[in-house]
VMD Tcl script that builds the backbone (N, CA, C; Angstrom):
set m [mol new atoms 255]
animate dup $m
set s [atomselect $m all]
$s set {name element resname resid chain x y z} {
  {N N MET 1 A 8.991 -23.994 3.422}
  {CA C MET 1 A 8.042 -23.428 4.078}
  {C C MET 1 A 8.195 -21.856 4.773}
  {N N ILE 2 A 9.360 -21.478 4.555}
  {CA C ILE 2 A 9.721 -20.238 5.300}
  {C C ILE 2 A 9.331 -19.255 4.045}
  {N N LYS 3 A 9.491 -19.554 2.679}
  {CA C LYS 3 A 9.087 -18.544 1.889}
  {C C LYS 3 A 7.542 -18.474 1.693}
  {N N GLU 4 A 6.728 -19.671 1.810}
  {CA C GLU 4 A 5.506 -19.587 1.399}
  {C C GLU 4 A 4.810 -18.525 2.749}
  {N N LEU 5 A 5.196 -18.749 4.063}
  {CA C LEU 5 A 4.890 -17.806 5.379}
  {C C LEU 5 A 5.132 -16.494 4.679}
  {N N GLY 6 A 6.220 -16.088 4.068}
  {CA C GLY 6 A 6.385 -14.897 3.891}
  {C C GLY 6 A 5.396 -14.408 2.499}
  {N N LEU 7 A 5.339 -15.126 1.775}
  {CA C LEU 7 A 4.130 -14.890 0.895}
  {C C LEU 7 A 3.184 -14.679 1.363}
  {N N LEU 8 A 2.333 -15.753 2.189}
  {CA C LEU 8 A 1.142 -15.316 2.791}
  {C C LEU 8 A 1.173 -14.227 3.679}
  {N N ALA 9 A 2.063 -13.879 4.640}
  {CA C ALA 9 A 2.092 -12.578 5.662}
  {C C ALA 9 A 1.984 -11.620 4.030}
  {N N GLY 10 A 2.722 -11.251 3.192}
  {CA C GLY 10 A 2.750 -10.038 2.142}
  {C C GLY 10 A 1.326 -10.075 1.687}
  {N N PHE 11 A 0.598 -11.291 1.230}
  {CA C PHE 11 A -0.489 -11.360 0.723}
  {C C PHE 11 A -1.745 -10.674 1.568}
  {N N LEU 12 A -1.501 -11.419 2.860}
  {CA C LEU 12 A -2.704 -10.530 3.604}
  {C C LEU 12 A -2.447 -9.154 4.087}
  {N N THR 13 A -1.287 -8.729 4.180}
  {CA C THR 13 A -0.805 -7.431 4.190}
  {C C THR 13 A -1.424 -6.383 3.593}
  {N N THR 14 A -1.462 -6.540 2.099}
  {CA C THR 14 A -1.786 -6.115 0.829}
  {C C THR 14 A -3.078 -6.325 0.860}
  {N N LEU 15 A -3.601 -7.083 1.302}
  {CA C LEU 15 A -5.285 -7.323 1.087}
  {C C LEU 15 A -5.696 -6.344 2.140}
  {N N SER 16 A -5.135 -6.160 3.216}
  {CA C SER 16 A -5.449 -5.636 4.218}
  {C C SER 16 A -5.920 -3.544 3.836}
  {N N PHE 17 A -5.144 -3.501 2.736}
  {CA C PHE 17 A -5.777 -2.128 1.909}
  {C C PHE 17 A -6.607 -2.069 1.302}
  {N N LEU 18 A -6.904 -3.165 0.639}
  {CA C LEU 18 A -7.882 -3.203 -0.228}
  {C C LEU 18 A -9.499 -2.873 0.277}
  {N N PRO 19 A -10.009 -3.167 1.360}
  {CA C PRO 19 A -11.400 -2.559 1.814}
  {C C PRO 19 A -11.303 -1.141 1.777}
  {N N GLN 20 A -10.193 -0.707 2.334}
  {CA C GLN 20 A -10.347 0.718 1.971}
  {C C GLN 20 A -10.228 1.825 0.413}
  {N N VAL 21 A -9.362 0.932 -0.302}
  {CA C VAL 21 A -9.264 1.359 -1.536}
  {C C VAL 21 A -10.956 1.396 -2.251}
  {N N VAL 22 A -11.728 0.259 -2.197}
  {CA C VAL 22 A -13.090 0.140 -2.506}
  {C C VAL 22 A -14.055 1.083 -1.800}
  {N N LYS 23 A -13.816 1.384 -0.615}
  {CA C LYS 23 A -14.928 2.302 0.217}
  {C C LYS 23 A -14.497 3.354 -0.369}
  {N N SER 24 A -13.235 4.122 -0.820}
  {CA C SER 24 A -12.769 5.378 -1.341}
  {C C SER 24 A -13.514 5.526 -2.348}
  {N N LEU 25 A -13.486 4.575 -3.440}
  {CA C LEU 25 A -13.968 4.803 -4.469}
  {C C LEU 25 A -15.311 4.816 -4.796}
  {N N LYS 26 A -15.868 3.881 -3.898}
  {CA C LYS 26 A -17.293 4.188 -3.361}
  {C C LYS 26 A -18.009 5.558 -3.025}
  {N N THR 27 A -17.315 5.841 -2.008}
  {CA C THR 27 A -17.723 7.204 -0.811}
  {C C THR 27 A -17.437 8.481 -1.922}
  {N N LYS 28 A -16.436 8.068 -2.399}
  {CA C LYS 28 A -15.514 9.512 -3.155}
  {C C LYS 28 A -15.405 10.470 -1.706}
  {N N HIS 29 A -14.790 10.129 -0.589}
  {CA C HIS 29 A -14.482 10.534 0.229}
  {C C HIS 29 A -13.357 10.146 1.180}
  {N N MET 30 A -12.426 11.035 1.100}
  {CA C MET 30 A -11.385 10.413 2.483}
  {C C MET 30 A -10.855 11.526 2.803}
  {N N ASP 31 A -11.801 12.073 3.728}
  {CA C ASP 31 A -11.423 13.451 4.664}
  {C C ASP 31 A -10.832 13.157 6.061}
  {N N ASP 32 A -11.037 11.905 6.418}
  {CA C ASP 32 A -10.456 11.192 7.523}
  {C C ASP 32 A -9.184 10.728 7.579}
  {N N PHE 33 A -8.584 10.685 6.397}
  {CA C PHE 33 A -7.567 9.988 5.797}
  {C C PHE 33 A -6.400 10.824 5.781}
  {N N ASN 34 A -5.567 10.765 6.528}
  {CA C ASN 34 A -4.098 11.700 6.747}
  {C C ASN 34 A -3.391 11.259 5.398}
  {N N ILE 35 A -2.804 12.353 4.858}
  {CA C ILE 35 A -2.000 12.221 3.588}
  {C C ILE 35 A -0.947 11.909 4.056}
  {N N TRP 36 A -0.089 12.282 5.206}
  {CA C TRP 36 A 1.113 12.161 5.449}
  {C C TRP 36 A 1.479 10.501 5.949}
  {N N PHE 37 A 0.103 9.978 6.604}
  {CA C PHE 37 A 0.054 8.544 6.773}
  {C C PHE 37 A 0.699 8.024 5.196}
  {N N LEU 38 A -0.301 8.651 4.254}
  {CA C LEU 38 A 0.115 7.896 2.834}
  {C C LEU 38 A 1.394 7.875 2.585}
  {N N ILE 39 A 2.023 9.226 2.532}
  {CA C ILE 39 A 3.292 9.356 2.328}
  {C C ILE 39 A 4.485 8.720 3.174}
  {N N LEU 40 A 4.070 8.230 4.506}
  {CA C LEU 40 A 5.297 7.688 5.138}
  {C C LEU 40 A 5.043 6.262 4.814}
  {N N MET 41 A 4.003 5.859 4.675}
  {CA C MET 41 A 3.844 4.353 4.033}
  {C C MET 41 A 4.359 4.001 2.901}
  {N N ILE 42 A 4.081 4.838 2.085}
  {CA C ILE 42 A 4.835 4.828 0.386}
  {C C ILE 42 A 6.048 4.809 0.527}
  {N N VAL 43 A 6.737 5.699 1.263}
  {CA C VAL 43 A 8.452 5.654 1.564}
  {C C VAL 43 A 8.873 4.539 2.110}
  {N N GLY 44 A 8.141 4.242 3.384}
  {CA C GLY 44 A 8.493 2.878 4.185}
  {C C GLY 44 A 8.641 1.591 3.456}
  {N N LEU 45 A 7.534 1.498 2.407}
  {CA C LEU 45 A 7.247 0.213 1.842}
  {C C LEU 45 A 8.326 0.369 0.631}
  {N N SER 46 A 8.579 1.729 -0.146}
  {CA C SER 46 A 9.824 1.567 -0.860}
  {C C SER 46 A 11.093 1.293 -0.494}
  {N N LEU 47 A 11.411 1.592 0.786}
  {CA C LEU 47 A 12.647 1.080 1.567}
  {C C LEU 47 A 12.482 -0.543 1.995}
  {N N TRP 48 A 11.369 -0.982 2.122}
  {CA C TRP 48 A 11.124 -2.541 2.276}
  {C C TRP 48 A 11.417 -2.912 0.949}
  {N N THR 49 A 10.937 -2.598 0.108}
  {CA C THR 49 A 11.300 -2.990 -1.499}
  {C C THR 49 A 12.639 -3.014 -1.688}
  {N N VAL 50 A 13.462 -1.986 -1.488}
  {CA C VAL 50 A 14.805 -1.790 -1.994}
  {C C VAL 50 A 15.854 -3.076 -0.964}
  {N N TYR 51 A 15.198 -3.147 0.089}
  {CA C TYR 51 A 15.607 -4.158 1.028}
  {C C TYR 51 A 15.548 -5.580 0.339}
  {N N GLY 52 A 14.377 -5.798 0.115}
  {CA C GLY 52 A 13.971 -7.174 -0.266}
  {C C GLY 52 A 14.871 -7.429 -1.634}
  {N N PHE 53 A 15.012 -6.494 -2.552}
  {CA C PHE 53 A 16.072 -6.540 -3.636}
  {C C PHE 53 A 17.507 -6.939 -3.364}
  {N N MET 54 A 17.777 -6.034 -2.064}
  {CA C MET 54 A 19.302 -6.367 -1.748}
  {C C MET 54 A 19.574 -7.662 -1.348}
  {N N ILE 55 A 18.432 -8.178 -0.536}
  {CA C ILE 55 A 18.573 -9.713 0.128}
  {C C ILE 55 A 18.068 -10.807 -1.088}
  {N N LYS 56 A 17.885 -10.236 -1.873}
  {CA C LYS 56 A 17.050 -11.293 -2.923}
  {C C LYS 56 A 15.610 -11.988 -2.363}
  {N N GLN 57 A 15.054 -11.424 -1.875}
  {CA C GLN 57 A 13.626 -11.912 -1.406}
  {C C GLN 57 A 12.368 -11.564 -1.889}
  {N N LEU 58 A 12.292 -12.502 -2.946}
  {CA C LEU 58 A 11.104 -12.147 -3.761}
  {C C LEU 58 A 9.344 -12.172 -3.202}
  {N N PRO 59 A 9.386 -12.518 -2.034}
  {CA C PRO 59 A 8.191 -12.245 -1.298}
  {C C PRO 59 A 8.064 -11.041 -0.622}
  {N N ILE 60 A 9.043 -10.597 -0.020}
  {CA C ILE 60 A 9.029 -9.282 0.360}
  {C C ILE 60 A 8.947 -7.897 -0.581}
  {N N ILE 61 A 9.840 -8.435 -1.767}
  {CA C ILE 61 A 9.551 -7.281 -3.287}
  {C C ILE 61 A 7.961 -7.576 -3.708}
  {N N ILE 62 A 7.509 -8.597 -3.822}
  {CA C ILE 62 A 6.197 -8.479 -4.227}
  {C C ILE 62 A 5.262 -7.772 -3.459}
  {N N ALA 63 A 5.577 -8.525 -2.179}
  {CA C ALA 63 A 4.125 -7.741 -1.319}
  {C C ALA 63 A 4.364 -6.144 -1.131}
  {N N ASN 64 A 5.509 -5.817 -1.014}
  {CA C ASN 64 A 5.533 -4.327 -0.903}
  {C C ASN 64 A 5.517 -3.487 -2.329}
  {N N LEU 65 A 5.622 -4.231 -3.607}
  {CA C LEU 65 A 5.239 -3.227 -4.737}
  {C C LEU 65 A 3.912 -3.186 -4.811}
  {N N ALA 66 A 3.296 -4.451 -4.308}
  {CA C ALA 66 A 1.685 -4.632 -4.303}
  {C C ALA 66 A 1.082 -3.555 -3.203}
  {N N THR 67 A 1.585 -3.735 -2.309}
  {CA C THR 67 A 1.198 -2.463 -1.160}
  {C C THR 67 A 1.546 -1.139 -1.800}
  {N N ILE 68 A 2.736 -0.805 -2.177}
  {CA C ILE 68 A 2.809 0.586 -2.627}
  {C C ILE 68 A 1.851 0.713 -3.580}
  {N N SER 69 A 1.315 0.177 -4.782}
  {CA C SER 69 A 0.078 0.410 -5.739}
  {C C SER 69 A -0.986 0.632 -5.083}
  {N N LEU 70 A -1.246 0.323 -4.074}
  {CA C LEU 70 A -2.989 0.709 -3.242}
  {C C LEU 70 A -2.742 1.630 -2.488}
  {N N ASN 71 A -1.546 2.007 -2.181}
  {CA C ASN 71 A -1.384 3.337 -1.191}
  {C C ASN 71 A -1.090 4.432 -2.309}
  {N N LEU 72 A -0.478 4.189 -3.153}
  {CA C LEU 72 A -0.365 5.464 -4.230}
  {C C LEU 72 A -1.998 5.651 -5.166}
  {N N MET 73 A -2.460 4.434 -5.252}
  {CA C MET 73 A -4.141 4.624 -5.652}
  {C C MET 73 A -4.719 5.381 -4.297}
  {N N LEU 74 A -4.651 5.142 -3.168}
  {CA C LEU 74 A -5.441 5.743 -2.124}
  {C C LEU 74 A -4.639 7.224 -1.984}
  {N N LEU 75 A -3.467 7.476 -2.196}
  {CA C LEU 75 A -2.843 9.062 -2.160}
  {C C LEU 75 A -3.480 9.812 -3.616}
  {N N GLY 76 A -3.651 9.255 -4.754}
  {CA C GLY 76 A -4.303 9.641 -5.533}
  {C C GLY 76 A -5.535 10.243 -5.461}
  {N N LEU 77 A -6.529 9.100 -5.061}
  {CA C LEU 77 A -7.925 9.382 -4.533}
  {C C LEU 77 A -7.826 10.451 -3.298}
  {N N LYS 78 A -6.813 10.677 -2.597}
  {CA C LYS 78 A -6.965 11.591 -1.420}
  {C C LYS 78 A -6.926 13.034 -2.177}
  {N N ILE 79 A -6.008 13.250 -3.099}
  {CA C ILE 79 A -5.578 14.189 -3.760}
  {C C ILE 79 A -6.770 14.772 -4.559}
  {N N LYS 80 A -7.355 13.877 -5.440}
  {CA C LYS 80 A -8.159 13.999 -6.103}
  {C C LYS 80 A -9.645 14.655 -5.344}
  {N N TYR 81 A -9.967 13.929 -4.359}
  {CA C TYR 81 A -11.209 14.261 -3.910}
  {C C TYR 81 A -10.959 15.916 -3.021}
  {N N GLN 82 A -9.598 16.131 -2.576}
  {CA C GLN 82 A -9.551 17.306 -1.964}
  {C C GLN 82 A -9.744 18.247 -2.903}
  {N N LYS 83 A -9.287 18.071 -4.416}
  {CA C LYS 83 A -9.431 19.281 -5.203}
  {C C LYS 83 A -10.856 19.360 -5.647}
  {N N GLN 84 A -11.669 18.501 -5.328}
  {CA C GLN 84 A -13.113 18.590 -6.007}
  {C C GLN 84 A -14.084 19.452 -4.912}
  {N N LYS 85 A -13.415 19.720 -3.702}
  {CA C LYS 85 A -13.845 20.411 -2.780}
  {C C LYS 85 A -13.957 22.190 -2.919}
}
mol reanalyze $m
mol bondsrecalc $m
mol representation Tube
mol addrep $m
C-alpha cells in the first residue's frame, strides 16, 4: 500500500508538468517562464533521484526521472524560443 501511494504521488506530480509542455509546444511561447525555476527544479529533482537510489525506492527514482525529462524538455523549449527572438 505504501509503495502504491508513492507511485501515485509520483505519477500525479509528473503529470502536473505535462500541460505546460503541451501548451509551450503549441504556443511556442515561454516568456513568462523563469529559466532559474527550471534549472533549480532540475537540480532538486536530480538530488531526489540520487536519494531514491541511496534508499532503494523505485517510486522516488521513477517519478523524479520522468519529471526531470519533462523539465529538461521545458528548459530546451525556453532556450529555443529565446533564441528565435
